[in-house]
C-alpha positions as CSV (number, residue, x, y, z in Angstrom):
1,X,35.3,-21.7,19.5
2,X,36.3,-26.1,19.7
3,X,33.2,-25.9,18.0
4,X,33.4,-23.2,15.6
5,X,36.1,-25.3,13.9
6,X,34.5,-28.6,13.9
7,X,31.9,-27.1,11.9
8,X,31.8,-28.3,7.7
9,X,32.8,-26.1,4.4
10,X,28.7,-25.8,4.4
11,X,27.8,-25.3,8.3
12,X,30.1,-22.5,8.2
13,X,29.0,-20.6,5.3
14,X,25.1,-20.6,6.9
15,X,26.3,-19.8,9.5
16,X,28.1,-17.2,7.5
17,X,25.2,-15.8,5.4
18,X,22.8,-16.1,8.4
19,X,24.5,-13.3,10.4
20,X,25.2,-11.1,7.2
21,X,21.3,-11.2,7.1
22,X,20.8,-10.7,9.9
23,X,22.7,-7.6,10.2
24,X,20.8,-6.5,6.8
25,X,17.5,-7.6,8.5
26,X,18.4,-4.5,11.2
27,X,18.3,-1.7,8.5
28,X,15.3,-0.3,9.0
29,X,15.3,0.3,5.5
30,X,12.2,1.1,2.7
31,X,10.8,2.2,-0.5
32,X,8.5,1.6,-3.0
33,X,5.7,2.8,-5.6
34,X,2.2,2.2,-7.8
35,X,1.8,0.3,-10.7
36,X,1.7,2.0,-14.1
37,X,-1.1,4.1,-12.9
38,X,0.5,6.8,-10.8
39,X,2.7,9.4,-13.2
40,X,6.3,9.0,-13.7
41,X,6.4,5.7,-11.7
42,X,5.6,3.7,-15.2
43,X,7.8,1.8,-17.3
44,X,9.0,4.5,-19.9
45,X,7.5,7.5,-18.5
46,X,9.8,10.0,-16.8
47,X,11.3,10.5,-13.3
48,X,11.6,12.8,-11.3
49,X,15.2,12.4,-10.0
50,X,14.6,14.4,-7.0
51,X,11.5,13.2,-6.0
52,X,12.2,9.1,-4.7
53,X,16.0,9.8,-3.8
54,X,17.2,7.8,-0.8
55,X,17.7,9.0,2.4
56,X,21.5,9.9,2.8
57,X,22.4,8.6,6.8
58,X,25.7,10.8,6.8
59,X,23.5,14.1,7.1
60,X,21.7,12.1,9.7
61,X,18.7,11.7,7.7
62,X,16.1,9.0,10.1
63,X,13.3,7.3,9.2
64,X,11.2,8.5,12.7
65,X,9.3,11.3,11.3
66,X,7.5,8.3,8.9
67,X,6.1,6.7,12.3
68,X,2.6,7.3,13.1
69,X,2.3,9.1,16.5
70,X,0.6,6.1,18.2
71,X,4.2,4.2,17.5
72,X,5.2,2.7,20.7
73,X,8.5,4.2,21.8
74,X,10.6,1.2,21.6
75,X,10.2,1.4,18.6
76,X,13.3,2.9,16.5
77,X,15.4,3.7,13.6
78,X,19.5,3.3,13.4
79,X,21.0,2.6,10.1
80,X,23.5,-0.2,10.0
81,X,23.8,0.2,6.0
82,X,22.4,3.4,3.4
83,X,19.3,2.0,2.6
84,X,20.3,2.5,-1.1
85,X,23.2,-0.1,-0.6
86,X,21.2,-3.2,1.1
87,X,20.8,-5.3,-2.3
88,X,24.3,-4.1,-2.6
89,X,25.7,-5.3,0.2
90,X,23.7,-8.8,0.0
91,X,24.6,-9.2,-3.7
92,X,28.4,-8.9,-2.7
93,X,28.5,-11.3,0.5
94,X,26.7,-13.9,-1.9
95,X,27.8,-13.8,-5.1
96,X,29.9,-16.3,-7.2
97,X,28.7,-19.2,-4.2
98,X,29.7,-16.9,-1.9
99,X,33.3,-16.2,-2.9
100,X,34.1,-13.6,-0.6
101,X,32.6,-15.4,2.2
102,X,34.9,-17.9,1.8
103,X,38.1,-15.4,1.0
104,X,37.1,-13.3,3.7
105,X,39.6,-12.8,7.2
106,X,40.1,-13.2,9.5
107,X,40.4,-16.9,9.5
108,X,39.8,-19.4,12.7
109,X,43.2,-19.9,14.3
110,X,42.8,-23.5,12.2
111,X,40.2,-24.9,10.3
112,X,40.0,-28.3,7.6
113,X,38.6,-27.8,4.3
114,X,38.5,-30.4,1.4
115,X,41.2,-30.4,-1.2
116,X,39.4,-30.2,-3.9
117,X,36.8,-27.7,-4.5
118,X,33.9,-29.5,-6.0
119,X,34.3,-32.0,-3.2
120,X,30.8,-30.7,-1.5
121,X,29.1,-30.2,-4.1
122,X,27.3,-33.0,-5.0
123,X,28.3,-35.3,-1.5
124,X,28.8,-34.4,2.7
125,X,32.4,-36.3,2.0
126,X,35.7,-35.2,0.8
127,X,36.3,-37.4,-1.8
128,X,40.0,-35.8,-2.4
129,X,40.9,-36.3,1.2
130,X,41.0,-33.1,3.7
131,X,44.0,-30.2,4.5
132,X,44.8,-29.3,8.2
133,X,45.4,-26.0,8.6
134,X,46.3,-23.8,12.0
135,X,48.0,-20.1,12.3
136,X,51.0,-19.4,13.2
137,X,52.7,-16.5,15.5
138,X,53.0,-14.7,12.5
139,X,50.0,-14.8,10.7
140,X,50.8,-17.3,8.6
141,X,49.3,-20.5,8.2
142,X,50.4,-24.1,8.2
143,X,49.1,-26.2,6.3
144,X,49.5,-29.4,5.9
145,X,47.2,-32.4,3.1
146,X,46.3,-35.3,5.6
147,X,46.8,-37.3,2.0
148,X,49.8,-36.1,0.3
149,X,51.5,-35.3,3.6
150,X,52.8,-32.2,1.3
151,X,53.1,-28.8,3.9
152,X,52.4,-25.0,2.5
153,X,52.8,-21.9,4.1
154,X,50.0,-19.9,3.5
155,X,47.7,-16.1,4.4
156,X,45.5,-13.6,2.3
157,X,47.2,-10.1,1.8
158,X,45.1,-7.6,0.8
159,X,42.2,-10.0,-0.8
160,X,44.8,-12.0,-2.7
161,X,45.9,-15.4,-1.0
162,X,50.1,-16.5,-1.4
163,X,50.9,-20.1,-0.6
164,X,54.8,-20.8,-0.1
165,X,56.4,-23.8,-0.1
166,X,58.6,-23.6,2.4
167,X,58.5,-21.5,5.9
168,X,58.2,-17.5,5.3
169,X,61.4,-15.5,7.3
170,X,61.4,-11.8,6.8
171,X,58.5,-11.1,4.4
172,X,55.6,-12.9,2.7
173,X,56.6,-12.5,-0.5
174,X,60.7,-15.1,-1.4
175,X,60.4,-17.1,-5.1
176,X,59.1,-19.6,-3.1
177,X,55.7,-17.8,-3.0
178,X,53.0,-18.2,-5.3
179,X,50.5,-15.5,-5.3
180,X,46.7,-16.6,-6.6
181,X,42.8,-15.6,-6.3
182,X,41.4,-14.0,-3.2
183,X,39.1,-17.1,-3.5
184,X,40.6,-20.0,-2.5
185,X,41.5,-23.1,-4.6
186,X,40.1,-25.5,-2.7
187,X,36.4,-25.4,-0.5
188,X,37.0,-24.8,2.9
189,X,35.3,-25.8,5.9
190,X,35.8,-23.2,8.2
191,X,34.7,-20.2,6.3
192,X,35.4,-16.5,7.1
193,X,32.5,-15.0,8.7
194,X,33.9,-11.2,9.0
195,X,36.8,-9.3,5.5
196,X,39.7,-7.1,6.4
197,X,38.1,-5.4,2.5
198,X,34.5,-4.0,3.9
199,X,31.9,-4.4,1.2
200,X,30.3,-1.1,0.5
201,X,27.5,0.1,2.6
202,X,28.9,-1.8,5.0
203,X,29.5,-0.7,8.5
204,X,30.1,-3.6,10.9
205,X,32.9,-6.2,11.2
206,X,32.3,-9.3,13.4
207,X,35.9,-10.5,14.7
208,X,36.5,-14.0,15.7
209,X,39.0,-14.3,18.7
210,X,41.4,-16.5,18.3
211,X,41.6,-20.0,19.3
212,X,45.0,-21.4,18.8
213,X,44.5,-23.1,21.6
214,X,42.2,-25.6,20.3
215,X,44.3,-29.4,18.8
216,X,44.0,-30.0,15.4
217,X,41.1,-32.0,14.4
218,X,40.7,-34.0,11.2
219,X,37.1,-33.3,10.6
220,X,34.5,-35.5,8.3
221,X,32.1,-33.3,7.2
222,X,28.7,-35.3,7.8
223,X,25.9,-33.1,6.9
224,X,23.2,-35.0,4.3
225,X,22.8,-33.3,1.2
226,X,19.4,-33.3,-0.2
227,X,19.0,-35.6,-3.3
228,X,14.6,-35.0,-4.3
229,X,13.9,-32.7,-6.9
230,X,12.6,-29.0,-4.9
231,X,13.1,-25.3,-4.6
232,X,16.7,-23.7,-4.0
233,X,18.3,-24.6,-0.6
234,X,19.2,-21.2,0.1
235,X,15.4,-20.2,0.2
236,X,14.9,-20.1,3.6
237,X,11.3,-18.6,4.4
238,X,8.1,-17.6,2.6
239,X,6.3,-14.6,3.1
240,X,1.9,-14.4,3.4
241,X,0.4,-14.6,0.3
242,X,-1.5,-12.0,-1.3
243,X,-3.4,-11.1,-5.0
244,X,-5.1,-9.1,-6.5
245,X,-8.2,-11.3,-8.4
246,X,-8.8,-15.1,-8.8
247,X,-9.7,-15.3,-12.9
248,X,-8.2,-12.1,-13.3
249,X,-5.2,-10.3,-11.2
250,X,-6.1,-6.9,-11.1
251,X,-5.3,-5.0,-8.2
252,X,-7.5,-2.6,-6.6
253,X,-7.6,0.6,-8.3
254,X,-6.5,3.6,-5.7
255,X,-9.2,6.5,-6.6
256,X,-12.0,3.4,-6.2
257,X,-12.8,1.0,-4.9
258,X,-11.8,-2.5,-6.3
259,X,-14.1,-5.4,-7.8
260,X,-14.9,-8.0,-6.1
261,X,-13.1,-10.6,-7.9
262,X,-15.8,-13.1,-9.9
263,X,-16.1,-15.9,-8.4
264,X,-14.2,-19.4,-8.8
265,X,-14.6,-21.1,-12.2
266,X,-11.5,-23.3,-13.3
267,X,-11.1,-25.1,-9.7
268,X,-10.6,-28.7,-9.8
269,X,-13.0,-30.6,-9.6
270,X,-13.7,-33.4,-6.2
271,X,-10.8,-36.0,-7.1
272,X,-13.9,-38.7,-7.1
273,X,-15.4,-37.4,-10.7
274,X,-14.0,-40.2,-13.4
275,X,-13.0,-37.4,-16.0
276,X,-11.5,-34.2,-14.6
277,X,-13.5,-31.1,-16.3
278,X,-11.8,-29.3,-19.1
279,X,-10.9,-25.7,-17.0
280,X,-8.7,-28.8,-14.2
281,X,-7.2,-29.1,-17.2
282,X,-4.7,-26.1,-17.1
283,X,-3.8,-26.0,-13.4
284,X,-2.5,-29.7,-13.2
285,X,-1.1,-28.8,-16.0
286,X,0.5,-25.6,-14.5
287,X,0.9,-27.6,-11.4
288,X,3.1,-29.9,-13.0
289,X,5.1,-27.7,-14.8
290,X,6.0,-26.1,-11.5
291,X,7.3,-29.1,-9.9
292,X,10.2,-30.0,-13.0
293,X,11.3,-25.9,-12.3
294,X,11.4,-26.7,-8.4
295,X,9.9,-23.7,-7.1
296,X,7.2,-24.0,-4.2
297,X,3.6,-24.2,-5.5
298,X,0.7,-22.7,-4.4
299,X,-2.5,-22.4,-4.9
300,X,-4.4,-19.1,-4.9
301,X,-8.0,-18.1,-5.2
302,X,-10.6,-15.8,-3.6
303,X,-12.9,-17.4,-1.3
304,X,-14.7,-14.4,-0.6
305,X,-17.4,-14.2,-3.4
306,X,-18.3,-17.8,-2.2
307,X,-18.5,-16.8,1.0
308,X,-21.4,-14.5,0.4
309,X,-23.1,-16.3,-1.9
310,X,-24.3,-18.8,0.4
311,X,-24.0,-21.9,1.7
312,X,-24.4,-24.3,-1.0
313,X,-21.7,-22.4,-3.4
314,X,-18.5,-21.8,-0.5
315,X,-18.3,-25.5,0.7
316,X,-18.2,-26.4,-3.2
317,X,-15.6,-23.7,-3.4
318,X,-13.6,-25.2,-0.3
319,X,-13.6,-28.5,-1.6
320,X,-13.0,-27.7,-5.2
321,X,-9.7,-25.5,-3.9
322,X,-8.8,-28.4,-1.4
323,X,-9.1,-30.8,-4.2
324,X,-6.3,-28.5,-5.6
325,X,-4.2,-28.5,-3.3
326,X,-4.5,-32.0,-2.0
327,X,-1.4,-33.0,-5.1
328,X,2.2,-33.5,-2.6
329,X,3.8,-30.7,-5.0
330,X,1.7,-27.7,-3.2
331,X,2.7,-26.6,-0.4
332,X,0.0,-24.9,1.0
333,X,-2.8,-22.3,-0.6
334,X,-4.2,-18.7,-0.4
335,X,-7.4,-18.2,0.1
336,X,-8.6,-14.9,0.4
337,X,-7.3,-10.9,-1.0
338,X,-7.7,-7.3,-0.1
339,X,-9.3,-8.7,3.2
340,X,-12.2,-6.5,4.0
341,X,-11.4,-4.0,1.7
342,X,-14.8,-4.7,0.4
343,X,-17.0,-7.1,0.0
344,X,-17.6,-7.5,4.0
345,X,-20.2,-5.0,6.0
346,X,-18.8,-5.7,8.7
347,X,-16.1,-6.4,11.1
348,X,-18.0,-9.9,12.7
349,X,-18.8,-10.8,9.3
350,X,-14.6,-10.8,8.4
351,X,-13.9,-12.9,11.5
352,X,-16.8,-15.3,10.5
353,X,-15.3,-16.0,7.0
354,X,-11.7,-16.5,8.7
355,X,-12.6,-18.9,10.9
356,X,-15.2,-20.7,8.8
357,X,-12.3,-21.1,5.5
358,X,-9.6,-22.0,8.0
359,X,-11.6,-24.4,10.2
360,X,-12.2,-25.9,6.6
361,X,-9.3,-26.1,5.5
362,X,-7.0,-27.0,8.2
363,X,-8.6,-30.6,9.1
364,X,-8.1,-31.0,5.0
365,X,-5.1,-29.7,4.2
366,X,-2.1,-31.1,7.1
367,X,0.3,-30.2,6.5
368,X,0.2,-27.1,4.1
369,X,0.1,-23.5,4.7
370,X,-3.0,-21.2,4.7
371,X,-2.5,-17.6,3.2
372,X,-4.2,-14.9,2.9
373,X,-3.6,-10.7,1.7
374,X,-4.3,-7.8,3.1
375,X,-3.9,-4.1,1.7
376,X,-4.4,-1.1,4.7
377,X,-4.7,2.2,3.4
378,X,-3.4,4.5,6.2
379,X,0.2,2.7,6.2
380,X,0.9,4.5,3.5
381,X,0.0,7.9,5.7
382,X,3.3,7.9,7.8
383,X,2.5,11.1,10.8
384,X,-0.2,12.7,8.6
385,X,-3.9,12.9,10.7
386,X,-5.6,14.1,7.6
387,X,-4.3,11.1,5.3
388,X,-5.2,8.5,8.3
389,X,-8.7,10.0,8.6
390,X,-9.6,9.7,5.3
391,X,-7.8,6.4,4.3
392,X,-10.3,5.0,7.6
393,X,-13.0,6.6,5.5
394,X,-11.8,4.5,2.5
395,X,-12.0,1.3,4.2
396,X,-13.7,1.1,7.3
397,X,-12.5,-2.5,8.0
398,X,-9.1,-2.3,6.4
399,X,-8.0,0.2,9.5
400,X,-5.0,-1.2,11.2
401,X,-7.0,-1.8,14.3
402,X,-8.8,-3.8,12.8
403,X,-6.7,-6.2,10.1
404,X,-4.7,-6.4,13.6
405,X,-7.6,-8.2,15.5
406,X,-8.3,-9.9,12.3
407,X,-4.6,-11.4,12.0
408,X,-4.7,-11.9,15.9
409,X,-7.9,-14.4,15.5
410,X,-6.8,-16.1,11.8
411,X,-5.5,-19.2,11.8
412,X,-2.5,-18.5,8.8
413,X,0.8,-19.2,8.6
414,X,1.7,-16.1,5.6
415,X,-0.1,-12.9,5.2
416,X,1.1,-10.8,1.9
417,X,0.4,-7.4,2.5
418,X,-0.2,-5.0,-1.0
419,X,2.3,-2.2,-1.6
420,X,2.0,0.8,-3.4
421,X,-2.3,0.6,-4.5
422,X,-3.6,4.3,-3.2
423,X,0.0,6.3,-4.5
424,X,-2.6,8.6,-6.2
425,X,-5.0,9.2,-2.7
426,X,-2.0,9.5,-0.4
427,X,0.0,12.4,-3.2
428,X,-2.7,14.4,-1.9
429,X,-1.8,14.9,1.5
430,X,1.7,16.1,3.7
431,X,4.3,14.8,6.0
432,X,7.9,15.7,6.7
433,X,10.3,15.1,4.4
434,X,13.1,12.9,6.2
435,X,16.0,15.2,4.5
436,X,15.0,19.0,4.8
437,X,12.3,18.4,7.6
438,X,10.1,20.7,4.9
439,X,6.4,19.2,4.7
440,X,6.6,17.5,1.2
441,X,3.5,15.5,-0.8
442,X,3.4,12.0,0.3
443,X,5.6,10.2,-2.7
444,X,4.9,6.3,-3.5
445,X,8.7,6.1,-2.2
446,X,7.9,7.8,1.5
447,X,3.9,5.5,1.8
448,X,6.0,2.8,1.3
449,X,8.2,3.3,4.1
450,X,6.0,4.7,6.9
451,X,3.8,1.5,5.5
452,X,6.4,-1.2,6.3
453,X,8.4,0.6,9.2
454,X,4.2,0.5,10.8
455,X,3.8,-2.8,10.2
456,X,7.3,-3.7,12.0
457,X,6.0,-1.3,15.0
458,X,2.7,-3.7,15.0
459,X,4.9,-7.3,15.5
460,X,2.5,-8.8,12.7
461,X,5.4,-10.2,11.9
462,X,4.8,-12.6,15.2
463,X,1.5,-13.5,14.2
464,X,2.4,-15.2,10.9
465,X,5.2,-14.8,8.0
466,X,4.9,-11.0,6.5
467,X,5.5,-10.6,2.6
468,X,5.2,-7.9,-0.3
469,X,3.3,-8.0,-3.4
470,X,4.5,-5.6,-5.4
471,X,2.5,-4.3,-8.6
472,X,4.8,-1.5,-10.0
473,X,7.3,-3.5,-11.5
474,X,5.3,-4.7,-14.6
475,X,5.3,-3.1,-18.1
476,X,2.1,-2.2,-20.2
477,X,2.0,-4.8,-23.5
478,X,3.0,-2.4,-26.4
479,X,5.1,0.2,-24.4
480,X,9.2,-0.1,-23.9
481,X,10.4,-1.1,-19.9
482,X,13.0,0.7,-18.1
483,X,16.4,0.6,-18.7
484,X,19.3,-0.9,-16.9
485,X,20.1,2.5,-14.6
486,X,16.3,3.2,-13.9
487,X,15.6,-0.9,-13.9
488,X,18.2,-0.5,-10.8
489,X,17.4,2.0,-9.0
490,X,13.4,0.8,-9.1
491,X,14.5,-2.1,-7.3
492,X,16.0,-1.6,-4.9
493,X,13.9,0.5,-3.7
494,X,10.4,-1.5,-4.2
495,X,12.3,-5.1,-3.4
496,X,16.0,-4.5,-2.2
497,X,15.3,-1.5,0.4
498,X,12.7,-3.7,1.3
499,X,14.0,-7.0,1.5
500,X,16.6,-5.0,3.6
501,X,13.7,-4.1,6.5
502,X,13.4,-7.7,6.9
503,X,10.6,-8.9,4.4
504,X,11.1,-12.5,3.7
505,X,9.8,-12.5,0.0
506,X,8.4,-10.0,-2.8
507,X,5.8,-11.5,-4.8
508,X,5.7,-10.2,-8.6
509,X,2.3,-9.5,-9.9
510,X,1.7,-8.3,-13.7
511,X,2.8,-11.9,-15.7
512,X,0.4,-11.6,-18.7
513,X,-2.0,-9.3,-15.7
514,X,-5.3,-7.6,-17.9
515,X,-6.2,-4.6,-15.2
516,X,-8.3,-1.6,-16.3
517,X,-8.5,-2.7,-20.2
518,X,-4.7,-3.7,-20.4
519,X,-2.5,-6.6,-20.2
520,X,0.9,-5.8,-17.5
521,X,3.9,-7.6,-18.6
522,X,7.0,-8.5,-16.3
523,X,9.5,-10.1,-19.4
524,X,8.9,-9.2,-23.1
525,X,7.0,-10.3,-26.1
526,X,7.9,-13.8,-26.4
527,X,9.9,-15.2,-23.2
528,X,12.7,-12.8,-23.6
529,X,14.2,-10.7,-20.6
530,X,14.3,-7.0,-20.5
531,X,16.4,-4.5,-18.1
532,X,13.6,-5.1,-15.4
533,X,13.9,-9.0,-15.8
534,X,17.9,-9.4,-15.8
535,X,18.5,-7.2,-12.9
536,X,16.0,-9.3,-10.5
537,X,17.7,-12.0,-11.5
538,X,20.0,-11.4,-8.6
539,X,17.3,-11.3,-6.2
540,X,15.7,-14.8,-7.5
541,X,15.8,-16.9,-3.7
542,X,13.4,-14.0,-2.4
543,X,10.9,-13.5,-5.4
544,X,7.5,-15.3,-6.1
545,X,5.4,-14.7,-9.1
546,X,1.6,-14.7,-10.0
547,X,0.8,-17.3,-12.3
548,X,-3.1,-17.3,-14.0
549,X,-2.8,-21.1,-16.0
550,X,-5.5,-19.2,-18.8
551,X,-3.8,-16.0,-19.9
552,X,0.1,-17.3,-21.2
553,X,2.2,-16.0,-23.4
554,X,3.8,-19.2,-25.3
555,X,2.4,-21.3,-23.1
556,X,2.3,-22.8,-19.5
557,X,5.5,-24.7,-19.4
558,X,7.0,-22.4,-21.6
559,X,6.2,-18.8,-19.5
560,X,7.0,-20.9,-16.2
561,X,10.2,-22.4,-17.2
562,X,11.0,-18.7,-18.1
563,X,9.6,-17.3,-15.2
564,X,11.1,-19.7,-12.6
565,X,14.9,-18.6,-14.0
566,X,14.0,-15.2,-11.8
567,X,11.4,-16.8,-9.0
568,X,11.7,-19.1,-6.7
569,X,8.0,-19.4,-5.9
570,X,4.9,-19.4,-7.8
571,X,1.3,-19.0,-7.1
572,X,-1.0,-20.4,-9.3
573,X,-4.5,-18.8,-9.6
574,X,-7.8,-21.0,-9.8
């Protein structure tokens, strides 16, 4: 505990946030839906209120029935918070620069804080000096300003901070007491980890032992604060990538084999070329705009067609991808999408593609990350054996066993798994309903829950960072989007609960994206925020977006600037 007392405010905030996220990661919660092609799931379409209700933990509802029969016995489902509350709990603790964490109880037995609230905003030093607080036997804190030698007596009662100028006697209130906001008026260097006012959905608290015996110590924060431009500091991890197409971001359709994405025709040319081709200009402009917006930047394409076309075309495509990714602002490349769903003749062919692609990209892009996208239809079947057999027949090279082999052989850092692309096909099969245990058709929410539970059971997160690519939040151009209430429910199901299960990030598809003759949008015309986008902005550190620089609403710079308000990462298509 002596070490806790000596931690700075910034370090304690990070530690407390880490504990909070760890608790939420233990919540086995997932639900998502398919794109607008699924009846009742698109913006503006009627939604059956009873079809996608969240589980009720108080009734003993479990997710165990959604696991396939071959799930290891050690995989269990324990709810630390109801799934519908996962996003709310995270928002409660992270709101207003973690104000609730700062005002939470119990506080350490002694701590040091900066006298000025904004001292640590741009510098690691307490420019206005420090105040040392030590707990008394009666629960009050004696706080001495080490700059002015002024002593106050403080405590928090029912969320309200009380400050006295004279020692407390019988009760907390007197003429010399001053009640203030529960949020400390100064930036605390020792923030609390658990609160007496438990946020909605939380069923766990953490107590910090008393450390009154620790000697008072004046601390000077020493943590360096980055000064270079970059992504938000609270953006911790990135999940694997995945995208519907290259030139045209189109998701595979549930009832038909997706058309392989067209050959990359807009990749950046070899840097030795004296003059960049016109096709490279949109990509360069997009990288520049994304850098200015402090987004983490990936270059995305699909090399499968080039691989199938022969060595010469494959080599050319790889070199173009390398040239685009060599720019300092780019952190990695995603070079395959919906791997093995189509375009390959055998599992050995898939493995050979991965070996050749990573073998060419890894040494040419030192320090850059490699990513692929996959889709595994059978994962949405849960325990339904007829469904599993049908999905394996639909995608024989993209079964969970084969994909498991690919991932163990692939030298990649991220894998993005498509969510909700096979809703129509899965709806023909039944699984036990989580509440009634009665056979029920597989809904998008049930399919997604089964998918992410199975992925966790398979342990793919030990092989690479695993993330979701969500296709169901975009709306067709010319149609109204969801209202706030519907958007909140849909986002809780498709994003909030997925993150609650431990998926680090969710990549959004649908910004001016074309599919089956329709254009899809995340924002309204003119880049105007809608209810869905405004609700998503609260999850910004966990969100990424797919962006095609040749398909924009207003312009490359304007579109990216608008998207950057709601996401922390961007996959730029070539």
